[in-house]
N, C-alpha and C positions, 0 to 999 in steps of 0.2 A: 081542500086541496092537497096533499103529498108533497111533502118536502122534493121529489124530483119532477111535481109535473111536470114546472111550469119551464124547467129546462129539460124536458124530452121535444119534445119539438122539436176617402181616399186614401188608402195604405202612407205614411211618411217615408222618405229614406227608415230614416234610424230601425219603424219598426218593422223593416221589411230585410234589414240585415243583422239584426236578435231577431231574427226566423226559427234559425237548427240549431241557437247555442244553449247547450246545454250548462245549467249555474254550474260553476265553478265549487259549490258546496255540497255538491249533488255528488261528487267521484268517489267518494269513500263509501256507497250504497249500492250492498254487491245482491235485492234480492226484491224481487218486488216486493212481499212485506217490509223490509227496512224502507224503501222506496216512497210506504203507502203509513207509513209510523207518522216518518218524518214533513210528510206537503199535504197529510192526509186534511190536518181538520184544515189548515189556512187555503183550500180550495173548497173543501165546502163551504168556508165563509166567501173564499168571491162568491159559490157559487148565486147567492141567497141574494148580495148583488148584483148581479148581473139580471138576474131574475125580477126585483125590481126594477129597472134598466130597461129593462125590451119589452116589460107586462105583456100581455097579452096580443102584438109585434105577430101577424105570419112572415114568417123569415124568406128570406129571397138569393139563392147563391150566386154571381158571375161568378164562375170560373180563373176564363180568361186575367179577371183583375186582379183578382186572389184577391175577392170582397164577397162577403154577408151583409146584408142590411135586412131591419124591421122596420120598412116604413123607409120615406124619407130622407131624416134627419135623422139615424143613425146607417151607418156604416164606415164599417169595418174590417183588417185586414186578416187576411187566415191562412193557416195552417192544415190543409189534409193530411189524416193520420190513418185512416183507410175506410171501410166501408164493408157493413154483415146484409149474410143473404137471410132476410126472412127464411124464405123455403127450404135453405138450406141449411139453414143452424151456423155459419161460415163463416167466422173472418178473416177480410185480405186486406194486407197492409197497402197501404198506396207506394207505393217502390216495390212491389209487385206486383202492383195494378197497370201492364203491360197498354192493355187493349187498349184502356181507358183515355189514352193520349194525356193525360196528366201533365197540364207544363210543369216545367222543373221547381222556380218561385214558389211552389205550395204544396211542392212536396223537401225542403227541406226535413222543417224536424223532424219527420218522419223518417228520415233519410240518420238526421243524425241521431235516434230513438236506436235504431239497428245496430248500431257505432257501439255506443252504450251496450244494448246487451248481447255483443260479440264482445268488450274488454271486460264485462259483465258475469255473464254467461247464463242469459237472462231468456233462457227459450222462448216465453213472450214475445221477448223484442225483435228476433230471431230466425225465425218460422213465420215463411213470404205466407201463409193458410192453413186456417183450424177452426175447429171445430169451440161452438163460440154462443153464447146465449144471450136475447139482447137483452139482457139486466146485467151485463155483466160490461156490458160499453160505458160505465163507470168506473170502471174502471180503468180500462186503457185513455180514460179523459183525465179524469184524477192524478195518474200517476204521469201521464208527458206535458201537465198541466202545472203539476209540482218538477220534474224535471227542469224547464221552461222556462217555469215564472210564469206562465202566463195570468192572463187579465182573465179565463171564462175559461171552460165549456164547454160547445153546443152539438149537439147530436141532432142529426135533421133526420125527420122520421121524413121517406120519400113515397107507404104504402109499400114496396115484396123489397126491403130492406132502407138501411141513414145509413149515413155518412158523418164519423166524428170529424172535429172542429177543434180548432185551438184558432182567437183571439187573442192578442197583445194589440192596448190602444189607450195610449195617459188619455182619452175623452174615459175612459173605466174605471181606470185607477184613478181616478180623481174623484170616479162619485163611490170607493168604499167610503163606507162609512164603520167607526171604529166603536163596536157598538160591546156592552158590558155583557148584558143580560143574553146575548143570541149563544155565545159558548155552553148556553145552558141545553141548545137546542139542538146547539150542530156537530159536538161532540158526542154525545147518545147516538146522534143520527148515523154517525163514523164510526160506532163497535157496533151498527149493528148488519152493516151493510158488509163493513171487513172485519176478518177474521186475527186483528192486532196486537200487541201486548198495550195494556189499555193505559199503563202509567207513563210507557216513552212517546209514545202519543199525546197525550195528554202537552208533554212538558213541550216540543216539540209544538206546538198548535200556539201555547200560550206564549214561549218564548217569540216568536212569533206574529204574537199579538204586544209585545213585547210587557209583558211584566216581569218583574222579580220572582223567584220558588222560589220558597223551602221545606226542607222538605225531615220529617220526626218521622223512623218507625216510615209508619205504612199512610202516614196524613200527610200532605198536600197542601202547602199553604202558597195562594199566586197571587201579589198585591200590585194597583199599578194604582199612581194616582191616589183618591181613594174610593176606592173600588178594591176591593177582597174576591177571592174563592176560597172555597176550602172543596178538596178530594178526597176520599179514604179508601183502599182497595184492600182485598185478599190479600192472603200469603203469594199465591199468584199471581201477581198483581192487576188480576180482574177490576173494575170500579165495583164499587159498591151504593156512594154516596157520593152525589155532585150538587154544592149550596154555592151561592154569588148571593 
């Protein structure tokens, strides 16, 4: 099973209130690439945990309640980002989808992303619809999850298209694991998926995981408790070696 295969496929008041808030530490990020380099690692890390939590359960969405469920015991609040049509290969943001009648409470995050895009001149977040590949859906999910500190994102494939949602739930957050060796799996997947500055993306990921980082030329060493990770880069900051 590939890295993304498992992901493709009652909210409380605090979670609903926080649904549309962009993290304060995100305000200096002015492009898609900067956002991905800042949050890509930790978002991918959370996705692995989420995949373990939901297992092979089928999804079901109740838009009126703003919930997604994976069986009767796994019910989480959602924010709807938008949809892709497989026939036209176009993306449509939730705030622009006036025909669907989406409740305002599930589109708060999409509107916040639009505002962020307007403030920072990021076309991806401000154009209501555009040509898009289903392979790029993880771009939307990763950016939204990073900026909003979501527990996870999920791609709800319904045959003719797919809806991308984010989830914020204390239940998921409490089940997330601190796995040192996971970094050796997550980071190579991240840089194969997106065009990033490897050095910057890895440092942000390790910092989010609580590591202390030291650098000596093109070599990076990260330590946390008894765990150590080393990385080496070429002169263009591309990863050449990663050991844990």
